[in-house]
C-alpha positions in Angstrom: 38.1 86.6 113.0 40.4 89.5 112.4 42.1 90.3 109.1 45.5 88.7 108.7 46.6 90.1 105.3 48.6 93.4 105.4 51.0 95.2 103.2 54.8 94.9 103.8 56.7 98.0 104.7 59.0 99.3 101.9 62.1 98.5 103.9 61.1 94.8 104.3 60.0 94.5 100.7 63.3 96.0 99.5 65.3 93.5 101.7 63.3 90.7 100.2 64.0 92.0 96.7 67.6 92.3 97.6 67.7 88.6 98.1 67.2 88.1 94.4 68.8 91.2 92.9 71.8 91.6 95.3 73.2 88.2 96.1 76.9 89.1 96.6 79.2 92.1 96.1 79.5 91.1 92.4 75.8 91.8 92.0 76.3 95.4 93.2 79.2 96.0 90.8 77.1 94.6 87.9 74.0 96.8 88.6 76.0 100.0 89.2 78.3 99.6 86.1 75.3 98.8 83.9 73.5 101.9 85.1 76.7 103.9 84.3 76.7 102.5 80.7 73.0 103.3 80.3 73.9 106.9 81.4 76.3 107.2 78.4 79.6 107.0 80.4 82.8 106.7 78.5 85.1 106.1 81.5 84.1 103.9 84.4 86.3 103.2 87.5 85.5 100.4 90.0 87.2 100.3 93.3 86.6 97.5 95.8 87.9 96.9 99.4 87.9 93.5 100.9 86.4 92.0 97.8 83.5 94.5 98.1 82.4 93.5 101.7 83.8 96.8 103.1 83.4 99.2 100.2 82.4 99.3 96.6 82.9 102.5 94.6 81.8 103.1 91.0 82.7 106.4 89.4 81.5 107.3 85.9 81.3 110.4 83.7 77.8 109.9 82.4 74.8 112.2 82.3 74.4 112.5 86.0 71.1 113.1 87.9 69.3 116.1 89.2 68.5 116.5 92.9 65.0 115.1 92.4 66.1 112.1 90.3 68.9 111.3 92.8 66.4 111.0 95.6 63.7 109.3 93.6 66.1 106.7 92.1 66.3 104.8 95.4 62.5 104.3 95.6 61.3 100.9 94.7 60.3 100.3 91.0 61.7 103.7 90.1 63.3 103.6 86.7 63.9 105.7 83.6 64.1 102.8 81.3 60.5 101.9 80.8 57.2 103.7 81.2 54.6 101.0 80.2 54.5 97.3 80.0 55.0 97.2 76.2 58.4 98.7 76.7 59.6 95.4 78.1 59.6 94.0 74.6 61.7 96.8 73.2 64.5 96.9 75.7 68.1 97.8 74.7 69.2 98.9 78.1 70.7 96.9 80.9 68.9 97.6 84.1 65.1 98.3 83.8 63.3 96.8 86.8 63.9 99.7 89.1 64.9 97.5 92.0 68.7 97.7 91.9 69.3 100.9 93.8 66.5 100.3 96.2 67.8 96.8 97.0 71.3 98.1 97.4 70.3 100.8 99.8 68.2 98.4 101.8 71.2 96.2 102.8 74.1 98.7 102.9 75.2 102.2 103.5 75.1 104.2 100.2 76.7 107.6 99.5 75.9 109.2 96.1 77.5 112.2 94.6 76.1 113.2 91.2 76.1 116.3 88.9 74.6 116.9 85.5 76.4 118.4 82.6 76.6 122.2 82.7 75.5 122.3 86.4 77.6 124.2 88.8 76.8 122.2 91.9 75.7 118.6 92.4 73.9 116.5 95.0 75.2 114.4 97.9 72.8 111.8 99.2 73.5 109.3 102.1 71.1 106.4 102.7 71.5 103.5 105.2 69.1 100.7 105.4 66.5 102.4 103.1 66.6 105.4 105.5 67.7 108.8 104.1 70.2 110.3 106.5 71.6 113.3 104.5 70.7 115.2 101.3 72.7 118.3 100.5 74.4 120.1 97.7 78.1 119.6 97.0 80.7 120.2 94.4 81.6 117.2 92.2 82.5 116.4 88.6 79.9 115.4 86.0 78.6 112.0 86.4 77.8 109.7 89.4 80.0 108.5 92.2 78.5 105.6 94.2 80.0 104.3 97.4 78.4 101.2 98.9 79.8 100.4 102.3 79.2 97.6 104.8 77.2 95.3 102.5 74.5 93.3 104.5 75.3 95.2 107.7 71.7 94.9 108.8 71.3 91.3 107.6 73.9 89.3 109.5 72.7 86.0 108.2 73.3 87.1 104.6 76.7 88.5 105.4 77.7 85.2 107.3 77.1 83.2 104.1 79.4 85.4 102.0 82.4 83.4 100.8 86.1 84.1 101.3 87.5 87.3 99.9 89.3 85.5 97.1 86.1 83.9 96.0 84.1 87.1 96.1 86.8 89.0 94.4 86.9 86.4 91.6 83.1 86.8 91.2 83.5 90.6 91.0 86.2 90.3 88.3 84.1 87.9 86.3 81.1 90.2 86.2 83.4 93.1 85.4 84.9 91.2 82.5 81.5 90.3 81.1 80.5 93.9 80.9 83.8 95.1 79.5 83.7 92.5 76.7 80.4 94.0 75.4 81.5 97.6 75.4 84.9 98.0 73.9 84.3 101.7 73.2 84.1 102.4 77.0 87.3 102.7 79.1 87.2 100.5 82.2 89.5 100.2 85.2 89.3 97.9 88.3 91.1 98.3 91.6 91.2 96.0 94.6 92.6 97.3 97.8 94.4 100.1 96.0 96.1 97.7 93.6 95.2 97.8 89.9 93.7 94.6 88.5 92.5 95.7 85.1 93.0 98.8 83.0 91.1 98.5 79.7 91.3 101.5 77.4 88.8 102.1 74.6 89.7 99.9 71.7 88.4 97.5 69.1 86.6 94.3 70.1 89.5 92.0 69.3 91.9 94.2 71.2 89.5 94.3 74.2 89.5 90.5 74.3 93.3 90.4 74.2 93.5 93.0 76.9 91.3 90.9 79.2 92.6 87.4 78.5 96.2 87.9 77.2 97.9 88.5 73.9 98.5 84.8 73.3 94.9 84.5 72.4 95.4 86.6 69.2 96.7 83.7 67.1 93.9 81.4 68.2 90.8 83.5 67.2 88.9 83.1 63.9 86.4 85.9 63.1 82.8 85.2 62.2 80.3 87.6 60.7 76.9 86.9 59.2 73.7 88.9 58.9 70.3 87.5 58.2 66.7 88.6 58.6 66.5 86.9 62.0 69.8 87.9 63.6 73.2 89.3 63.1 76.1 87.2 64.5 79.6 88.5 65.0 82.5 87.5 67.1 85.3 85.0 67.3 85.8 81.3 67.7 89.1 79.5 68.5 91.0 77.1 66.4 90.5 73.4 67.1 94.2 72.8 68.2 93.6 75.2 71.1 91.0 73.0 72.8 91.4 72.2 76.5 89.5 70.3 79.1 89.2 73.2 81.5 89.4 76.9 81.4 87.9 77.6 78.0 86.6 81.2 77.6 83.0 80.7 76.3 80.8 83.8 76.1 77.4 84.5 74.5 76.1 88.1 74.3 72.8 89.3 72.9 72.1 93.0 72.4 75.0 93.9 74.6 73.9 91.5 77.4 75.7 88.4 78.7 73.7 85.2 78.6 74.0 81.5 79.1 72.5 79.3 76.5 73.3 75.5 76.5 71.3 75.0 73.2 73.5 77.5 71.3 76.6 76.0 72.9 75.8 72.7 71.2 75.5 74.6 67.9 79.0 76.0 68.3 80.5 72.7 69.4 78.9 70.7 66.7 81.4 71.7 63.9 84.2 70.7 66.2 82.8 67.2 66.7 85.6 65.3 65.0 88.3 68.0 65.2 88.9 68.0 69.0 89.1 65.1 71.6 86.0 64.1 73.5 85.5 66.1 76.7 87.5 69.2 75.6 86.2 72.6 74.9 87.2 75.6 72.7 86.9 79.3 73.5 84.4 81.5 71.7 83.1 85.1 71.9 79.8 85.3 70.0 77.6 88.4 69.8 74.0 88.3 68.7 72.0 91.3 67.5 68.3 90.5 67.6 65.2 92.5 67.5 64.1 93.1 71.2 60.6 91.9 70.4 61.9 88.5 69.5 63.6 87.8 72.8 62.5 87.8 76.5 65.1 88.8 79.0 62.7 89.0 81.9 62.6 85.3 82.9 65.3 85.3 85.6 66.4 87.8 88.2 70.0 87.8 87.1 68.9 88.3 83.5 71.4 85.7 82.2 68.8 83.3 80.8 67.2 84.6 77.6 64.4 83.1 75.6 64.5 83.3 71.8 61.5 83.2 69.6 63.3 81.4 66.7 65.8 79.2 68.5 65.9 76.4 66.0 66.5 78.7 63.0 69.2 80.6 64.8 70.8 77.3 65.8 71.2 76.4 62.2 72.6 79.8 61.3 75.1 79.7 64.1 76.3 76.2 63.3 76.7 77.0 59.6 78.6 80.2 60.5 81.1 78.4 62.7 81.6 75.7 60.0 82.3 78.4 57.4 84.8 80.1 59.7 86.7 76.9 60.2 86.8 76.1 56.5 87.6 79.7 55.4 90.7 79.8 57.7 91.8 76.3 56.8 91.2 75.2 60.4 89.7 71.9 59.1 92.1 69.3 57.7 91.4 68.7 54.0 92.6 66.5 51.2 95.3 68.3 49.2 96.1 66.9 45.8 99.6 67.8 44.6 99.3 68.8 40.9 102.9 69.9 40.4 104.9 68.0 37.8 101.8 66.1 36.8 101.3 65.2 33.1 98.9 67.4 31.0 96.1 65.2 29.7 94.2 67.0 27.0 90.5 66.7 26.7 89.1 64.4 24.0 87.8 66.0 20.8 85.9 63.8 18.3 86.5 66.1 15.4 90.3 66.0 15.6 92.0 63.2 13.7 94.3 61.1 15.9 97.7 60.4 14.2 99.8 57.4 15.4 103.0 58.3 17.2 106.2 58.2 15.3 109.1 56.0 16.4 112.6 57.1 15.7 115.4 54.5 15.8 118.8 53.8 14.3 118.6 51.0 11.8 122.4 50.5 11.7 122.8 50.1 15.5 124.5 46.8 16.6 125.0 46.3 20.3 127.4 43.4 19.8 129.8 45.3 17.5 133.0 46.0 19.3 134.5 49.5 19.4 137.6 50.0 17.3 139.1 52.7 19.4 141.0 50.7 22.1 142.4 53.7 23.9 139.5 53.7 26.4 139.1 50.0 27.1 139.3 49.0 30.7 141.8 46.3 31.6 140.4 43.0 33.0 140.4 42.5 36.8 142.9 40.0 38.0 142.8 38.6 41.6 146.2 38.6 43.3 146.8 35.8 45.7 149.1 36.6 48.6 151.6 33.9 49.4 152.4 35.2 53.0 148.9 34.9 54.5 150.2 32.8 57.4 152.1 35.8 58.7 148.8 37.4 59.8 148.5 34.8 62.6 152.0 35.2 64.0 152.1 35.9 67.7 148.6 34.6 68.5 148.8 31.8 71.2 146.5 28.8 71.3 145.3 29.7 74.9 143.7 33.0 73.9 140.1 31.6 73.4 140.2 30.2 76.9 141.3 33.6 78.4 138.6 35.5 76.5 135.9 33.1 77.7 136.9 33.7 81.3 136.7 37.4 80.8 133.2 37.2 79.2 131.8 34.7 81.8 133.6 35.3 85.1 132.9 33.0 88.0 130.2 31.2 86.1 131.2 27.8 87.7 130.9 29.2 91.2 127.2 30.1 91.0 124.8 27.2 90.7 121.7 27.6 88.7 119.5 26.5 91.6 120.8 29.4 93.7 120.1 31.9 91.0 116.4 30.7 90.7 115.9 30.6 94.5 117.3 34.1 94.8 115.0 35.5 92.3 112.0 33.8 93.9 112.9 35.1 97.3 113.3 38.7 96.1 110.0 38.7 94.3 108.2 37.0 97.1 109.5 39.3 99.8 108.8 42.5 97.9 105.2 41.4 97.2 104.4 40.0 100.6 105.9 42.7 102.8 103.4 45.4 102.1 100.3 43.3 101.7 99.4 40.1 103.5 96.5 39.5 101.1 98.7 38.5 98.1 99.6 34.8 98.1 103.2 33.6 98.6 105.1 33.3 95.3 102.3 35.2 93.4 103.2 36.7 90.1 101.8 39.7 88.3 100.4 40.0 84.8 99.3 43.1 83.0 96.1 42.8 81.0 95.6 45.1 78.0 97.8 47.8 79.5 95.1 48.7 82.0 94.7 46.1 84.7 97.2 44.2 86.9 96.2 40.6 87.6 97.5 38.7 90.7 96.5 35.7 92.7 95.0 36.2 96.2 93.7 33.7 98.8 90.1 34.2 97.7 90.6 34.1 93.9 91.9 36.4 91.2 92.3 40.1 91.9 92.1 42.8 89.2 93.7 46.2 89.9 93.3 49.3 87.8 96.8 50.5 87.4 96.0 54.2 86.8 93.7 54.5 89.7 96.1 52.6 92.0 98.9 55.0 91.1 96.5 57.9 91.6 95.8 56.8 95.2 99.5 56.4 95.9 100.4 59.8 94.6 97.4 61.5 96.3 98.5 60.3 99.7 102.1 61.3 99.0 101.1 64.9 98.0 98.7 65.2 101.0 101.6 64.3 103.4 103.8 66.9 101.7 101.2 69.6 102.2 100.6 68.6 105.8 104.4 68.7 106.5 105.1 71.7 104.3 108.0 69.7 102.8 107.2 69.5 99.2 110.2 68.3 97.1 110.7 70.8 94.3 112.8 70.3 91.2 114.1 73.5 89.6 113.6 73.9 85.8 116.4 75.0 83.5 114.2 77.5 81.6 111.3 78.9 83.6 107.9 78.7 82.1 105.6 81.7 82.1 101.9 81.4 82.7 99.5 84.2 81.8 96.2 84.3 83.6 93.2 86.7 83.4 92.5 88.8 86.4 89.6 86.5 87.6 92.0 83.5 87.6 94.9 85.4 89.0 93.0 86.1 92.2 92.4 82.3 92.6 96.1 81.5 92.1 96.9 84.1 94.8 94.5 82.3 97.2 96.1 78.8 96.6 99.7 80.1 96.3 100.8 78.7 99.7 99.3 75.3 98.9 101.1 75.1 95.6 104.3 75.9 97.3 103.7 73.2 99.9 103.3 70.6 97.0 106.6 71.7 95.4 105.8 74.5 92.9 108.0 77.5 92.9 106.1 80.5 91.4 107.3 84.1 91.1 104.7 86.8 90.3 105.7 89.0 87.4 102.8 91.4 87.5 99.8 91.7 85.2 98.6 88.2 85.8 101.9 86.6 84.8 103.8 84.1 86.9 107.1 82.4 86.3 107.3 78.7 87.2 110.8 78.2 88.5 110.3 74.7 90.0 107.9 71.8 89.8 107.2 68.9 92.2 109.5 66.0 91.8 108.1 63.0 90.0 106.0 64.9 87.4 108.7 65.0 84.7 107.3 65.1 81.2 104.2 67.0 82.2 103.4 70.6 81.0 103.7 72.7 84.2 101.8 75.6 82.6 98.7 73.4 81.8 99.1 71.7 85.2 98.9 75.0 87.2 96.1 76.2 85.0 94.1 73.0 85.6 94.5 73.3 89.3 93.4 77.0 89.3 90.3 76.1 87.3 89.5 73.2 89.6 89.7 75.5 92.6 87.6 78.0 90.8 84.9 75.5 90.0 84.8 73.6 93.3 85.3 76.6 95.6 88.3 77.2 97.9 86.9 78.5 101.2 88.0 75.5 103.3 91.7 75.0 103.3 91.5 71.2 103.7 89.3 70.9 100.7 91.6 73.1 98.6 94.6 70.9 99.5 92.6 67.8 98.6 91.6 69.2 95.3 95.1 70.3 94.4 96.6 66.9 95.4 93.9 65.0 93.4 94.5 67.2 90.3 98.2 66.8 90.5 97.9 63.0 91.2 95.5 62.6 88.3 98.0 64.3 85.9 101.1 62.5 87.1 99.6 59.0 87.4 100.6 56.4 84.9 98.4 56.3 81.9 96.4 53.4 80.4 98.5 51.4 77.9 101.8 51.9 79.7 103.7 48.6 79.9 105.0 47.8 83.4 107.6 45.3 84.5 107.0 42.7 87.2 109.0 44.7 89.7 107.1 47.8 88.9 103.8 46.1 89.3 105.0 44.5 92.6 106.1 47.9 93.9 102.8 49.6 92.9 100.6 46.9 94.5 102.7 47.0 97.7 102.3 50.8 98.0 98.6 50.5 97.3 97.9 48.1 100.1 100.0 50.2 102.5 97.3 52.9 102.2 94.4 53.2 104.7 91.7 52.7 102.1 93.2 51.0 98.9 89.8 50.0 97.5 88.6 53.4 96.3 90.1 56.6 94.9 89.7 59.9 96.7 86.9 60.8 94.3 85.0 57.5 94.9 86.0 55.3 91.9 86.7 51.5 92.4 90.4 50.6 92.4 90.4 46.8 92.7 88.0 43.9 92.3 88.3 40.2 93.1 86.9 37.3 91.2 86.2 34.5 93.6 87.7 31.0 93.1 84.2 29.5 93.2 83.1 31.7 90.3 86.2 30.7 88.3 85.5 27.0 88.9 81.9 27.4 87.7 83.3 28.3 84.3 84.8 24.9 83.8 
């Protein structure tokens, strides 16, 4: 039997590694920007075309590379970050595996221009599919200039599974923001199709957060700062009154590296336990400084999952730090005793003799003694009886009460009471039976605990969830508007302005047409700001800013590659916000109209997201109870 084990060629091995390291254009941006930071760059520019599918360019002013280093950097496992295995436990740099550039060059066309400080000429290197095509000298400024073109050009299956440009651009912006939040001393700029998305000058950490997410966040942040033998924790947490269900900015960083940590997330949210409603989240930006030997960053290819040696102890420190910040800035409601104008009660002293209080009074005072000075006496009140009181009723005829009664109750004798009752019964019966043949003739509706609508049907007693029933009705209405592009918009007197970060602004641009079809009128103001000039009719009383933000976050979480799915998500989000809430009291006519519209739908039994709308208790089950 012949041997079957052989070594993979470098090109194939690099493509396999690229499956883990380079998953999407955002991965390329992450690796190249982190290398630029490790090179000591102070100004980094990122330019993407078609969300990075066509071209990704990263320009920095770092140390640069020599001719030999430029060629060697694209070899597999080539790195300047570590030299032996023990260095893995003392890492303070970003990239270290030596697979980033090799993986990028294996699935794209790369052009590198680099020059070291003090050198007169630099190096130009062109690699496509791990094959070096050109290496020559060139004139270029200090630093590195990477151009990554036609990503996954030689792996069509991988390129096919890339998402829409709006999705990929949102991922690029997200990775860019994570790096920019860690290095406020570095100037960053991001361009998409020659339009500027972010321009972040070097600043303080708080200012960098405001430059990324908007100035409105300034009043919401509470600073935290604690240093122990295990770790140093700095950053900001938001006030409890800024909690929201979606879209909270939650970031953990350790030694300048972004990470996800559900365990530490619970430590941050634990002090907010009774300060915010259930299901809502608050924003936080927390930075850990830990000894590299006490953490392991090499447990996941994306390096976003980090293992801590003393997780439980750090959990306690983090939770106590957040509690201290909330208490120090009076973010936690406390009992305030008003001590103003309170009596001063002296402390008891046993050595001091207690003297009885003195009472001063006038012994000659007589309350029954009349005053002798009569000049100020008030005269006694005398009632004057008028003798001409009958003149008040002159001119009033005896027939006036009859006339007034006719004005108050016109035609009362022409309408019999039986006709009134039959008319009411016919109106209610027709409104209920027309849309739904299931409901019995003459059935009445009753609301139970402000949540359910009870009505009699042929098989027994039907219970309808009023919120879910209204949600189904509104969902079908909004879907029809989107399909017909005839959303009814209601203009607002004073336009609302919504400020979105760059990663969310790209999502809003992708669903802009769908929002217009529902009835929203949005005007871009630049810099991630939009003016809401009109809202769909029927959502009066709702906050349009939060409504638009929730729809953007829903599209960001669920994905928005398929247009039908986007429209369904937007309609469901809008219907869920506009549907009647639990506890709202409905009249019999309102319940009749709601039930009629519900049974006119194709599938009234379930909501679009699969929840039960109605349930029936059979008559046999009711009889068994008695």
